[in-house]
C-alpha positions, 0 to 999 in steps of 0.5 A: 532096232532099225536093222531088225526091221528089214524084211526079205520078200518071200517068193511065191510061185503059183502054178498056172491053171489049166484052161478046160473045156466047159460045156453048157448044153440042154436039149428038150422036148419043147420047141427049138432052137436049143443052145449048146455053149462052149467056153474055156475056163479061166486060169490064174495069172494076169487079168487077160489070162483070167478071161473066160473065152468062148470057143468059136468055129467048132463043129457041134452035133447031136445024135439020137439012138437011131443014128439020126444026126442034127448039126448045130449052127454057131450064133453070129451075135453070141459067139461060142453058142451053137443052136439046133434048127428051130424045128428040132425037139427031143423025143421022150424015151430016146437017148441023145449024145453030144459030139464036139470037134474043136477048131484044133481038131480035138474030139469030145463026146457026152455019154448018152442021155435019155429023155424022161417024161415029166408031168405038167405043172397043174398050178403056178402061184407066187408069194412074197419072200422078204430077206432080212439083212445084217447091220440094220440094212433095209431088207431085200425082197422078191417073188418066190414061185411055187408049182403044184404037180401030180407026181407019177407013182410008177417011176422015180422022177428028177425035176429041174426048173428054169425061168424063161424071158420075162415081161413087165410094165416099166414105169419111168419119170421123163418129167425129171429128165436132166441132160448131161452137161456139155460144153455147148449145153452147160445147163443143169436144169431139168428138161422134161420129155413129153413121152413116155412114162410107161413101157413093156420091158423084156428081160432074161429073168435071173433065177437066184439059185438052182431049183431041183427036186427028186420025188423020194418024199412025194412019189405018186402024190400031189405036191407044191414045190418052190421053183424060182425066186425073182428079186425085186429091183424096185422096177419089176413089181411096180405094176404087172410082171409076167414070166414063164417057168419050164419044168424039166424031167431029167436023168438021175445022173443029171440031177446028181450033177446039178445037186453037187453044183448047187452045194458048191454054189451055196458054200457059206464059209462055215466049217460044216461046208463041203470042201470045194472040188472039181465036179465032173460031168458027162463029157469026155475027151475021145483023144485023152480020157484023162482030160478033165472036161467041165459041164454037162449035156442034158436031154430032158422033157419039158412042160411050161407054165406062165404066171402074171404077178400083180403088185397088189398080190405082194405083201412087200415091195422095194422102194421104187427105183427112179429112172429120170428119162423116157422109158423107151431109152431103157434096153428091152423096153417098148411102148406097145404091149406084146401080142400075147399079153393077157394078164 
């Protein structure tokens, strides 16, 4: 029995994955600057090999159909991110092409992307969305934003929505402040602070999914479409929350790409799920047409709308998260309201 219990290890060799250029780029008709982010995809192997690395020192430019060229500048704070000049905006009806030269001298280009017109958001509303959790766990909740639009009847429209920076009234408990014990101050007793319990906090809002639509079912009609979901973390909706929603008119090819990305991101493990696959975008290598390049360069028209969500408008909120400190210690929080704060 002891001899029969011996196990010989079976060697398994996993081929190392290729690090692929990944492009995340969107220019639009709204005010700039507009961002292009370049990274290398992760590989299999050690934890160091799996890091997604930004591509720095690249030459990035956008050219329109008339040959006008705009060079992008790399950010010093966010390496691998390249920005257009602040006064640059895409023009409806024009086509744009993205060109990239990496520090190694490799050349990449997108296919031309045409900027399609998009109607304005007529109205933006919010409603509470409660998500039940398995195993008797407390439900999650958040705010779903719904846009009302008058879809044009003379063309097919493809929509894409993103949320911009958000501002909300942050409430903390400086009266409960207890410093971390140290050798010079071993006390664990609370040491209340005099200020401040109310701040205005700015954050990059985190949309929980891709929100896209095609007007096959509402061409030429007035319709209401879900365009964002912002989860309640116990802090955002204690008073008033403000967020901007951008509505983009994108090309049919860009819509197909985003639809495939959305399908892949929402795979649940069911036998009915589509098999995972590499999704090709509109970027190609000019040196090697067979090289796989990930991501997409989008050019779109933009319409933006702003909404204030108040606590008394919600039917359910999460239990309050307690921050036992001065609210000014929270990143992105200040005491003074923004100059354009008009709830």
